[in-house]
N, CA, C and O atoms as CSV, one atom per row, in Angstrom:
chain,resi,resn,atom,element,x,y,z
A,1,UNK,N,N,158.047,-114.027,-8.836
A,1,UNK,CA,C,157.620,-113.448,-10.104
A,1,UNK,C,C,156.334,-114.139,-10.546
A,1,UNK,O,O,156.249,-115.366,-10.506
A,2,UNK,N,N,155.328,-113.364,-10.969
A,2,UNK,CA,C,154.071,-113.982,-11.416
A,2,UNK,C,C,154.278,-114.775,-12.703
A,2,UNK,O,O,155.134,-114.457,-13.529
A,3,UNK,N,N,153.479,-115.797,-12.838
A,3,UNK,CA,C,153.545,-116.611,-14.047
A,3,UNK,C,C,152.957,-115.840,-15.218
A,3,UNK,O,O,152.020,-115.056,-15.066
A,4,UNK,N,N,153.530,-116.080,-16.382
A,4,UNK,CA,C,153.026,-115.408,-17.582
A,4,UNK,C,C,151.828,-116.170,-18.135
A,4,UNK,O,O,151.701,-117.381,-17.954
A,5,UNK,N,N,150.956,-115.434,-18.810
A,5,UNK,CA,C,149.709,-115.998,-19.306
A,5,UNK,C,C,149.483,-115.570,-20.748
A,5,UNK,O,O,149.575,-114.387,-21.076
A,6,UNK,N,N,149.188,-116.536,-21.603
A,6,UNK,CA,C,148.825,-116.261,-22.984
A,6,UNK,C,C,147.365,-116.651,-23.176
A,6,UNK,O,O,146.966,-117.777,-22.879
A,7,UNK,N,N,146.582,-115.714,-23.670
A,7,UNK,CA,C,145.190,-115.975,-24.021
A,7,UNK,C,C,145.126,-116.139,-25.537
A,7,UNK,O,O,145.598,-115.278,-26.280
A,8,UNK,N,N,144.548,-117.237,-25.990
A,8,UNK,CA,C,144.351,-117.471,-27.410
A,8,UNK,C,C,142.868,-117.308,-27.692
A,8,UNK,O,O,142.041,-118.093,-27.229
A,9,UNK,N,N,142.547,-116.276,-28.459
A,9,UNK,CA,C,141.150,-115.981,-28.791
A,9,UNK,C,C,140.859,-116.535,-30.181
A,9,UNK,O,O,141.417,-116.067,-31.173
A,10,UNK,N,N,139.981,-117.534,-30.246
A,10,UNK,CA,C,139.703,-118.234,-31.499
A,10,UNK,C,C,138.295,-118.017,-32.026
A,10,UNK,O,O,137.933,-118.584,-33.057
A,11,UNK,N,N,137.495,-117.212,-31.345
A,11,UNK,CA,C,136.104,-117.027,-31.756
A,11,UNK,C,C,135.886,-115.661,-32.392
A,11,UNK,O,O,136.502,-114.668,-32.008
A,12,UNK,N,N,135.002,-115.641,-33.364
A,12,UNK,CA,C,134.652,-114.371,-33.991
A,12,UNK,C,C,133.923,-113.498,-32.970
A,12,UNK,O,O,133.412,-114.007,-31.973
A,13,UNK,N,N,133.873,-112.205,-33.210
A,13,UNK,CA,C,133.247,-111.315,-32.222
A,13,UNK,C,C,131.745,-111.510,-32.076
A,13,UNK,O,O,131.162,-111.026,-31.106
A,14,UNK,N,N,131.104,-112.198,-33.003
A,14,UNK,CA,C,129.644,-112.339,-32.966
A,14,UNK,C,C,129.188,-113.783,-32.776
A,14,UNK,O,O,127.996,-114.068,-32.890
A,15,UNK,N,N,130.110,-114.696,-32.489
A,15,UNK,CA,C,129.720,-116.108,-32.371
A,15,UNK,C,C,129.357,-116.531,-30.952
A,15,UNK,O,O,129.020,-117.693,-30.724
A,16,UNK,N,N,129.420,-115.632,-30.023
A,16,UNK,CA,C,129.100,-115.964,-28.642
A,16,UNK,C,C,129.963,-115.154,-27.697
A,16,UNK,O,O,130.612,-114.195,-28.116
A,17,UNK,N,N,129.979,-115.527,-26.430
A,17,UNK,CA,C,130.684,-114.718,-25.435
A,17,UNK,C,C,132.195,-114.918,-25.393
A,17,UNK,O,O,132.883,-114.180,-24.688
A,18,UNK,N,N,132.727,-115.880,-26.117
A,18,UNK,CA,C,134.151,-116.211,-26.018
A,18,UNK,C,C,135.093,-115.063,-26.317
A,18,UNK,O,O,136.075,-114.877,-25.598
A,19,UNK,N,N,134.825,-114.291,-27.350
A,19,UNK,CA,C,135.703,-113.177,-27.712
A,19,UNK,C,C,135.722,-112.125,-26.608
A,19,UNK,O,O,136.786,-111.628,-26.237
A,20,UNK,N,N,134.562,-111.791,-26.091
A,20,UNK,CA,C,134.487,-110.795,-25.013
A,20,UNK,C,C,135.159,-111.322,-23.746
A,20,UNK,O,O,135.863,-110.577,-23.064
A,21,UNK,N,N,134.949,-112.586,-23.430
A,21,UNK,CA,C,135.570,-113.164,-22.237
A,21,UNK,C,C,137.089,-113.152,-22.345
A,21,UNK,O,O,137.775,-112.878,-21.361
A,22,UNK,N,N,137.619,-113.444,-23.519
A,22,UNK,CA,C,139.070,-113.410,-23.708
A,22,UNK,C,C,139.602,-112.000,-23.459
A,22,UNK,O,O,140.609,-111.823,-22.774
A,23,UNK,N,N,138.925,-111.004,-24.016
A,23,UNK,CA,C,139.354,-109.618,-23.805
A,23,UNK,C,C,139.242,-109.209,-22.339
A,23,UNK,O,O,140.109,-108.499,-21.829
A,24,UNK,N,N,138.192,-109.645,-21.664
A,24,UNK,CA,C,138.024,-109.316,-20.246
A,24,UNK,C,C,139.166,-109.897,-19.410
A,24,UNK,O,O,139.678,-109.232,-18.509
A,25,UNK,N,N,139.565,-111.137,-19.708
A,25,UNK,CA,C,140.671,-111.762,-18.972
A,25,UNK,C,C,141.963,-110.990,-19.198
A,25,UNK,O,O,142.718,-110.735,-18.260
A,26,UNK,N,N,142.209,-110.623,-20.446
A,26,UNK,CA,C,143.438,-109.897,-20.772
A,26,UNK,C,C,143.449,-108.522,-20.102
A,26,UNK,O,O,144.468,-108.118,-19.542
A,27,UNK,N,N,142.337,-107.805,-20.154
A,27,UNK,CA,C,142.268,-106.492,-19.515
A,27,UNK,C,C,142.462,-106.602,-18.002
A,27,UNK,O,O,143.152,-105.776,-17.404
A,28,UNK,N,N,141.862,-107.609,-17.386
A,28,UNK,CA,C,142.029,-107.793,-15.938
A,28,UNK,C,C,143.477,-108.128,-15.605
A,28,UNK,O,O,144.035,-107.596,-14.645
A,29,UNK,N,N,144.080,-109.003,-16.391
A,29,UNK,CA,C,145.482,-109.348,-16.162
A,29,UNK,C,C,146.390,-108.148,-16.328
A,29,UNK,O,O,147.324,-107.955,-15.550
A,30,UNK,N,N,146.118,-107.341,-17.341
A,30,UNK,CA,C,146.911,-106.140,-17.555
A,30,UNK,C,C,146.768,-105.145,-16.412
A,30,UNK,O,O,147.738,-104.491,-16.028
A,31,UNK,N,N,145.566,-105.029,-15.872
A,31,UNK,CA,C,145.325,-104.111,-14.763
A,31,UNK,C,C,146.116,-104.507,-13.515
A,31,UNK,O,O,146.442,-103.658,-12.687
A,32,UNK,N,N,146.426,-105.812,-13.384
A,32,UNK,CA,C,147.178,-106.300,-12.233
A,32,UNK,C,C,148.634,-106.576,-12.573
A,32,UNK,O,O,149.321,-107.300,-11.852
A,33,UNK,N,N,149.102,-105.998,-13.673
A,33,UNK,CA,C,150.506,-106.121,-14.098
A,33,UNK,C,C,150.960,-107.564,-14.283
A,33,UNK,O,O,152.133,-107.876,-14.080
A,34,UNK,N,N,150.057,-108.428,-14.659
A,34,UNK,CA,C,150.403,-109.817,-14.970
A,34,UNK,C,C,151.070,-109.853,-16.341
A,34,UNK,O,O,150.574,-109.224,-17.275
A,35,UNK,N,N,152.179,-110.573,-16.484
A,35,UNK,CA,C,152.774,-110.713,-17.814
A,35,UNK,C,C,151.795,-111.492,-18.714
A,35,UNK,O,O,151.634,-112.703,-18.561
A,36,UNK,N,N,151.156,-110.795,-19.635
A,36,UNK,CA,C,150.063,-111.392,-20.387
A,36,UNK,C,C,150.196,-111.078,-21.873
A,36,UNK,O,O,150.653,-110.003,-22.262
A,37,UNK,N,N,149.789,-112.036,-22.686
A,37,UNK,CA,C,149.780,-111.852,-24.130
A,37,UNK,C,C,148.443,-112.293,-24.688
A,37,UNK,O,O,147.717,-113.058,-24.052
A,38,UNK,N,N,148.118,-111.810,-25.879
A,38,UNK,CA,C,146.860,-112.149,-26.529
A,38,UNK,C,C,147.150,-112.510,-27.979
A,38,UNK,O,O,147.735,-111.723,-28.724
A,39,UNK,N,N,146.734,-113.710,-28.368
A,39,UNK,CA,C,146.914,-114.200,-29.728
A,39,UNK,C,C,145.552,-114.402,-30.369
A,39,UNK,O,O,144.706,-115.116,-29.832
A,40,UNK,N,N,145.343,-113.773,-31.514
A,40,UNK,CA,C,144.121,-113.955,-32.295
A,40,UNK,C,C,144.392,-115.041,-33.327
A,40,UNK,O,O,145.282,-114.908,-34.168
A,41,UNK,N,N,143.618,-116.110,-33.254
A,41,UNK,CA,C,143.845,-117.281,-34.088
A,41,UNK,C,C,142.518,-117.746,-34.670
A,41,UNK,O,O,141.465,-117.511,-34.077
A,42,UNK,N,N,142.557,-118.394,-35.808
A,42,UNK,CA,C,141.353,-118.896,-36.477
A,42,UNK,C,C,140.342,-117.757,-36.650
A,42,UNK,O,O,140.713,-116.675,-37.103
A,43,UNK,N,N,139.067,-117.985,-36.295
A,43,UNK,CA,C,138.053,-116.930,-36.446
A,43,UNK,C,C,138.293,-115.749,-35.505
A,43,UNK,O,O,137.674,-114.699,-35.672
A,44,UNK,N,N,139.167,-115.901,-34.538
A,44,UNK,CA,C,139.496,-114.801,-33.637
A,44,UNK,C,C,140.078,-113.601,-34.359
A,44,UNK,O,O,139.941,-112.474,-33.883
A,45,UNK,N,N,140.732,-113.816,-35.510
A,45,UNK,CA,C,141.289,-112.675,-36.261
A,45,UNK,C,C,140.185,-111.757,-36.770
A,45,UNK,O,O,140.445,-110.592,-37.070
A,46,UNK,N,N,138.967,-112.258,-36.873
A,46,UNK,CA,C,137.852,-111.424,-37.328
A,46,UNK,C,C,137.545,-110.295,-36.345
A,46,UNK,O,O,136.909,-109.308,-36.713
A,47,UNK,N,N,137.993,-110.436,-35.104
A,47,UNK,CA,C,137.824,-109.361,-34.118
A,47,UNK,C,C,138.613,-108.122,-34.525
A,47,UNK,O,O,138.293,-107.010,-34.104
A,48,UNK,N,N,139.638,-108.314,-35.339
A,48,UNK,CA,C,140.516,-107.220,-35.729
A,48,UNK,C,C,140.066,-106.510,-37.003
A,48,UNK,O,O,140.651,-105.501,-37.398
A,49,UNK,N,N,139.029,-107.037,-37.642
A,49,UNK,CA,C,138.534,-106.412,-38.870
A,49,UNK,C,C,137.964,-105.035,-38.543
A,49,UNK,O,O,137.243,-104.863,-37.560
A,50,UNK,N,N,138.295,-104.071,-39.374
A,50,UNK,CA,C,137.834,-102.697,-39.147
A,50,UNK,C,C,136.369,-102.543,-39.540
A,50,UNK,O,O,135.846,-103.313,-40.346
A,51,UNK,N,N,135.724,-101.550,-38.966
A,51,UNK,CA,C,134.362,-101.133,-39.310
A,51,UNK,C,C,133.334,-102.268,-39.227
A,51,UNK,O,O,132.608,-102.535,-40.185
A,52,UNK,N,N,133.287,-102.914,-38.093
A,52,UNK,CA,C,132.277,-103.941,-37.876
A,52,UNK,C,C,130.979,-103.284,-37.426
A,52,UNK,O,O,130.997,-102.286,-36.706
A,53,UNK,N,N,129.862,-103.843,-37.850
A,53,UNK,CA,C,128.551,-103.306,-37.489
A,53,UNK,C,C,127.925,-104.210,-36.429
A,53,UNK,O,O,127.091,-105.064,-36.729
A,54,UNK,N,N,128.344,-104.004,-35.195
A,54,UNK,CA,C,127.878,-104.845,-34.096
A,54,UNK,C,C,126.394,-104.634,-33.789
A,54,UNK,O,O,125.712,-105.568,-33.368
A,55,UNK,N,N,125.892,-103.422,-33.994
A,55,UNK,CA,C,124.492,-103.140,-33.665
A,55,UNK,C,C,123.523,-103.963,-34.505
A,55,UNK,O,O,122.489,-104.409,-34.007
A,56,UNK,N,N,123.856,-104.163,-35.775
A,56,UNK,CA,C,122.957,-104.936,-36.628
A,56,UNK,C,C,122.881,-106.393,-36.177
A,56,UNK,O,O,121.909,-107.087,-36.473
A,57,UNK,N,N,123.901,-106.852,-35.465
A,57,UNK,CA,C,123.913,-108.218,-34.924
A,57,UNK,C,C,123.438,-108.263,-33.479
A,57,UNK,O,O,123.436,-109.321,-32.850
A,58,UNK,N,N,123.037,-107.110,-32.957
A,58,UNK,CA,C,122.600,-106.974,-31.568
A,58,UNK,C,C,123.691,-107.451,-30.602
A,58,UNK,O,O,123.426,-108.163,-29.634
A,59,UNK,N,N,124.911,-107.039,-30.896
A,59,UNK,CA,C,126.072,-107.363,-30.071
A,59,UNK,C,C,126.721,-106.059,-29.633
A,59,UNK,O,O,126.474,-105.006,-30.220
A,60,UNK,N,N,127.546,-106.133,-28.606
A,60,UNK,CA,C,128.327,-104.973,-28.203
A,60,UNK,C,C,129.611,-104.951,-29.027
A,60,UNK,O,O,130.213,-105.993,-29.288
A,61,UNK,N,N,130.015,-103.769,-29.426
A,61,UNK,CA,C,131.224,-103.576,-30.210
A,61,UNK,C,C,132.452,-103.826,-29.328
A,61,UNK,O,O,132.545,-103.295,-28.221
A,62,UNK,N,N,133.386,-104.631,-29.821
A,62,UNK,CA,C,134.588,-104.943,-29.059
A,62,UNK,C,C,135.746,-103.996,-29.352
A,62,UNK,O,O,136.789,-104.079,-28.704
A,63,UNK,N,N,135.579,-103.101,-30.314
A,63,UNK,CA,C,136.701,-102.270,-30.738
A,63,UNK,C,C,137.235,-101.386,-29.612
A,63,UNK,O,O,138.443,-101.169,-29.528
A,64,UNK,N,N,136.369,-100.879,-28.758
A,64,UNK,CA,C,136.835,-100.048,-27.641
A,64,UNK,C,C,137.701,-100.867,-26.691
A,64,UNK,O,O,138.715,-100.377,-26.193
A,65,UNK,N,N,137.307,-102.104,-26.441
A,65,UNK,CA,C,138.107,-102.983,-25.585
A,65,UNK,C,C,139.472,-103.258,-26.211
A,65,UNK,O,O,140.494,-103.256,-25.524
A,66,UNK,N,N,139.477,-103.494,-27.511
A,66,UNK,CA,C,140.736,-103.757,-28.208
A,66,UNK,C,C,141.661,-102.549,-28.128
A,66,UNK,O,O,142.859,-102.693,-27.884
A,67,UNK,N,N,141.108,-101.367,-28.332
A,67,UNK,CA,C,141.923,-100.151,-28.299
A,67,UNK,C,C,142.427,-99.850,-26.888
A,67,UNK,O,O,143.423,-99.144,-26.729
A,68,UNK,N,N,141.754,-100.373,-25.862
A,68,UNK,CA,C,142.160,-100.126,-24.473
A,68,UNK,C,C,143.316,-101.026,-24.031
A,68,UNK,O,O,143.939,-100.760,-23.004
A,69,UNK,N,N,143.607,-102.064,-24.774
A,69,UNK,CA,C,144.642,-103.012,-24.347
A,69,UNK,C,C,145.977,-102.334,-24.022
A,69,UNK,O,O,146.523,-102.593,-22.950
A,70,UNK,N,N,146.525,-101.489,-24.883
A,70,UNK,CA,C,147.797,-100.844,-24.533
A,70,UNK,C,C,147.706,-99.960,-23.289
A,70,UNK,O,O,148.682,-99.841,-22.548
A,71,UNK,N,N,146.549,-99.339,-23.050
A,71,UNK,CA,C,146.384,-98.508,-21.863
A,71,UNK,C,C,146.435,-99.343,-20.585
A,71,UNK,O,O,146.756,-98.823,-19.517
A,72,UNK,N,N,146.124,-100.629,-20.690
A,72,UNK,CA,C,146.177,-101.538,-19.550
A,72,UNK,C,C,147.520,-102.256,-19.473
A,72,UNK,O,O,147.684,-103.201,-18.702
A,73,UNK,N,N,148.469,-101.806,-20.268
A,73,UNK,CA,C,149.803,-102.389,-20.227
A,73,UNK,C,C,149.959,-103.672,-21.023
A,73,UNK,O,O,150.971,-104.360,-20.896
A,74,UNK,N,N,148.976,-104.000,-21.835
A,74,UNK,CA,C,149.050,-105.218,-22.645
A,74,UNK,C,C,149.709,-104.851,-23.968
A,74,UNK,O,O,149.086,-104.260,-24.850
A,75,UNK,N,N,150.972,-105.212,-24.085
A,75,UNK,CA,C,151.739,-104.887,-25.284
A,75,UNK,C,C,151.963,-106.108,-26.174
A,75,UNK,O,O,152.253,-105.963,-27.362
A,76,UNK,N,N,151.832,-107.293,-25.616
A,76,UNK,CA,C,152.103,-108.531,-26.344
A,76,UNK,C,C,150.836,-108.976,-27.083
A,76,UNK,O,O,150.059,-109.788,-26.580
A,77,UNK,N,N,150.648,-108.427,-28.281
A,77,UNK,CA,C,149.465,-108.711,-29.093
A,77,UNK,C,C,149.917,-109.353,-30.401
A,77,UNK,O,O,150.838,-108.867,-31.057
A,78,UNK,N,N,149.260,-110.447,-30.771
A,78,UNK,CA,C,149.687,-111.217,-31.926
A,78,UNK,C,C,148.475,-111.703,-32.716
A,78,UNK,O,O,147.387,-111.854,-32.161
A,79,UNK,N,N,148.666,-111.949,-34.013
A,79,UNK,CA,C,147.634,-112.623,-34.794
A,79,UNK,C,C,148.293,-113.522,-35.824
A,79,UNK,O,O,149.429,-113.296,-36.239
A,80,UNK,N,N,147.562,-114.535,-36.220
A,80,UNK,CA,C,148.056,-115.551,-37.140
A,80,UNK,C,C,147.910,-115.076,-38.584
A,80,UNK,O,O,146.814,-114.716,-39.016
A,81,UNK,N,N,149.013,-115.075,-39.327
A,81,UNK,CA,C,149.001,-114.665,-40.732
A,81,UNK,C,C,148.117,-115.589,-41.563
A,81,UNK,O,O,147.360,-115.124,-42.415
A,82,UNK,N,N,148.208,-116.888,-41.320
A,82,UNK,CA,C,147.411,-117.843,-42.090
A,82,UNK,C,C,145.921,-117.659,-41.834
A,82,UNK,O,O,145.117,-117.724,-42.764
A,83,UNK,N,N,145.552,-117.430,-40.581
A,83,UNK,CA,C,144.139,-117.223,-40.247
A,83,UNK,C,C,143.597,-115.981,-40.936
A,83,UNK,O,O,142.477,-115.995,-41.447
A,84,UNK,N,N,144.377,-114.912,-40.954
A,84,UNK,CA,C,143.942,-113.680,-41.608
A,84,UNK,C,C,143.790,-113.905,-43.112
A,84,UNK,O,O,142.802,-113.478,-43.708
A,85,UNK,N,N,144.758,-114.569,-43.717
A,85,UNK,CA,C,144.716,-114.813,-45.163
A,85,UNK,C,C,143.531,-115.696,-45.544
A,85,UNK,O,O,142.867,-115.443,-46.549
A,86,UNK,N,N,143.261,-116.729,-44.747
A,86,UNK,CA,C,142.138,-117.632,-45.027
A,86,UNK,C,C,140.795,-116.914,-44.974
A,86,UNK,O,O,139.834,-117.342,-45.613
A,87,UNK,N,N,140.726,-115.826,-44.214
A,87,UNK,CA,C,139.477,-115.078,-44.066
A,87,UNK,C,C,139.458,-113.805,-44.902
A,87,UNK,O,O,138.565,-112.971,-44.756
A,88,UNK,N,N,140.442,-113.661,-45.772
A,88,UNK,CA,C,140.485,-112.530,-46.684
A,88,UNK,C,C,140.799,-111.202,-46.034
A,88,UNK,O,O,140.430,-110.155,-46.567
A,89,UNK,N,N,141.474,-111.217,-44.888
A,89,UNK,CA,C,141.807,-109.984,-44.181
A,89,UNK,C,C,143.201,-109.508,-44.569
A,89,UNK,O,O,144.150,-110.291,-44.594
A,90,UNK,N,N,143.311,-108.247,-44.864
A,90,UNK,CA,C,144.602,-107.638,-45.166
A,90,UNK,C,C,145.248,-107.238,-43.839
A,90,UNK,O,O,144.702,-106.399,-43.124
A,91,UNK,N,N,146.399,-107.821,-43.497
A,91,UNK,CA,C,147.030,-107.497,-42.212
A,91,UNK,C,C,147.273,-106.011,-41.990
A,91,UNK,O,O,147.258,-105.552,-40.848
A,92,UNK,N,N,147.497,-105.250,-43.059
A,92,UNK,CA,C,147.754,-103.822,-42.894
A,92,UNK,C,C,146.483,-103.029,-42.594
A,92,UNK,O,O,146.560,-101.861,-42.212
A,93,UNK,N,N,145.312,-103.652,-42.762
A,93,UNK,CA,C,144.042,-102.956,-42.537
A,93,UNK,C,C,143.371,-103.361,-41.225
A,93,UNK,O,O,142.229,-102.975,-40.977
A,94,UNK,N,N,144.050,-104.119,-40.395
A,94,UNK,CA,C,143.449,-104.569,-39.146
A,94,UNK,C,C,143.461,-103.447,-38.113
A,94,UNK,O,O,144.303,-102.550,-38.159
A,95,UNK,N,N,142.510,-103.514,-37.179
A,95,UNK,CA,C,142.297,-102.409,-36.245
A,95,UNK,C,C,143.370,-102.279,-35.171
A,95,UNK,O,O,143.513,-101.203,-34.592
A,96,UNK,N,N,144.119,-103.319,-34.888
A,96,UNK,CA,C,145.176,-103.235,-33.873
A,96,UNK,C,C,146.529,-103.165,-34.564
A,96,UNK,O,O,147.123,-104.191,-34.895
A,97,UNK,N,N,147.002,-101.963,-34.773
A,97,UNK,CA,C,148.278,-101.795,-35.462
A,97,UNK,C,C,149.444,-102.345,-34.651
A,97,UNK,O,O,150.486,-102.682,-35.213
A,98,UNK,N,N,149.273,-102.440,-33.322
A,98,UNK,CA,C,150.344,-102.917,-32.453
A,98,UNK,C,C,150.539,-104.428,-32.538
A,98,UNK,O,O,151.580,-104.937,-32.124
A,99,UNK,N,N,149.564,-105.142,-33.061
A,99,UNK,CA,C,149.623,-106.606,-33.099
A,99,UNK,C,C,150.660,-107.073,-34.109
A,99,UNK,O,O,150.749,-106.559,-35.224
A,100,UNK,N,N,151.435,-108.053,-33.691
A,100,UNK,CA,C,152.465,-108.626,-34.546
A,100,UNK,C,C,151.892,-109.809,-35.313
A,100,UNK,O,O,151.165,-110.626,-34.748
A,101,UNK,N,N,152.212,-109.900,-36.579
A,101,UNK,CA,C,151.772,-111.012,-37.399
A,101,UNK,C,C,152.761,-112.166,-37.207
A,101,UNK,O,O,153.976,-111.970,-37.230
A,102,UNK,N,N,152.217,-113.371,-37.018
A,102,UNK,CA,C,153.045,-114.550,-36.773
A,102,UNK,C,C,152.699,-115.675,-37.731
A,102,UNK,O,O,151.549,-115.829,-38.144
A,103,UNK,N,N,153.713,-116.460,-38.080
A,103,UNK,CA,C,153.508,-117.676,-38.859
A,103,UNK,C,C,153.238,-118.825,-37.892
A,103,UNK,O,O,153.355,-118.663,-36.677
A,104,UNK,N,N,152.877,-119.982,-38.435
A,104,UNK,CA,C,152.574,-121.151,-37.595
A,104,UNK,C,C,153.770,-121.532,-36.718
A,104,UNK,O,O,153.593,-121.839,-35.539
A,105,UNK,N,N,154.969,-121.516,-37.272
A,105,UNK,CA,C,156.161,-121.853,-36.476
A,105,UNK,C,C,156.400,-120.842,-35.368
A,105,UNK,O,O,156.792,-121.211,-34.262
A,106,UNK,N,N,156.169,-119.585,-35.654
A,106,UNK,CA,C,156.346,-118.540,-34.641
A,106,UNK,C,C,155.300,-118.668,-33.540
A,106,UNK,O,O,155.581,-118.363,-32.381
A,107,UNK,N,N,154.111,-119.110,-33.888
A,107,UNK,CA,C,153.058,-119.301,-32.883
A,107,UNK,C,C,153.445,-120.420,-31.926
A,107,UNK,O,O,153.240,-120.303,-30.718
A,108,UNK,N,N,153.996,-121.489,-32.451
A,108,UNK,CA,C,154.458,-122.586,-31.593
A,108,UNK,C,C,155.509,-122.086,-30.606
A,108,UNK,O,O,155.449,-122.411,-29.420
A,109,UNK,N,N,156.459,-121.308,-31.082
A,109,UNK,CA,C,157.496,-120.748,-30.209
A,109,UNK,C,C,156.889,-119.783,-29.191
A,109,UNK,O,O,157.317,-119.750,-28.037
A,110,UNK,N,N,155.904,-119.007,-29.607
A,110,UNK,CA,C,155.233,-118.073,-28.697
A,110,UNK,C,C,154.562,-118.819,-27.551
A,110,UNK,O,O,154.726,-118.450,-26.388
A,111,UNK,N,N,153.822,-119.846,-27.867
A,111,UNK,CA,C,153.120,-120.632,-26.839
A,111,UNK,C,C,154.115,-121.214,-25.845
A,111,UNK,O,O,153.836,-121.263,-24.647
A,112,UNK,N,N,155.266,-121.653,-26.327
A,112,UNK,CA,C,156.289,-122.232,-25.449
A,112,UNK,C,C,156.879,-121.213,-24.480
A,112,UNK,O,O,157.415,-121.596,-23.440
A,113,UNK,N,N,156.793,-119.917,-24.800
A,113,UNK,CA,C,157.363,-118.876,-23.939
A,113,UNK,C,C,156.503,-118.575,-22.712
A,113,UNK,O,O,156.992,-117.980,-21.752
A,114,UNK,N,N,155.239,-118.972,-22.729
A,114,UNK,CA,C,154.329,-118.631,-21.639
A,114,UNK,C,C,154.148,-119.797,-20.675
A,114,UNK,O,O,154.160,-120.962,-21.073
A,115,UNK,N,N,153.979,-119.457,-19.396
A,115,UNK,CA,C,153.778,-120.479,-18.358
A,115,UNK,C,C,152.392,-121.099,-18.436
A,115,UNK,O,O,152.241,-122.310,-18.270
A,116,UNK,N,N,151.390,-120.284,-18.685
A,116,UNK,CA,C,149.992,-120.742,-18.736
A,116,UNK,C,C,149.377,-120.289,-20.051
A,116,UNK,O,O,149.675,-119.197,-20.534
A,117,UNK,N,N,148.516,-121.128,-20.635
A,117,UNK,CA,C,147.827,-120.801,-21.881
A,117,UNK,C,C,146.344,-121.115,-21.714
A,117,UNK,O,O,145.975,-122.207,-21.281
A,118,UNK,N,N,145.501,-120.149,-22.061
A,118,UNK,CA,C,144.048,-120.347,-22.033
A,118,UNK,C,C,143.534,-120.095,-23.435
A,118,UNK,O,O,143.852,-119.074,-24.046
A,119,UNK,N,N,142.738,-121.023,-23.948
A,119,UNK,CA,C,142.139,-120.871,-25.266
A,119,UNK,C,C,140.649,-120.690,-25.115
A,119,UNK,O,O,139.981,-121.483,-24.452
A,120,UNK,N,N,140.124,-119.637,-25.735
A,120,UNK,CA,C,138.682,-119.365,-25.707
A,120,UNK,C,C,138.177,-119.248,-27.125
A,120,UNK,O,O,136.986,-119.020,-27.339
């Protein structure tokens, strides 16, 4: 049985390549049926904010990649409630409706469930 992998995305969509790299890893893992999860933590929750204007920042929009996750078999999507609240994001208005909101204690338990963890 393949080892499970959790990707923790901690970077905003416009702070550099980290957010895109995290999504690329998750999409590739999903394409190969790897048991994979994605957790948006800290500034990573900003990737889930609706109606981002990536063109004004001369960045590529990540929303299409986010919406493709379920099509690649990636169902284990999570975000930190505290991170969203600290950044003024309403969990009900985030772009990934499939993502589960987790508390700090639940995040610790989530990390323990996976064999490998990568933080970007």
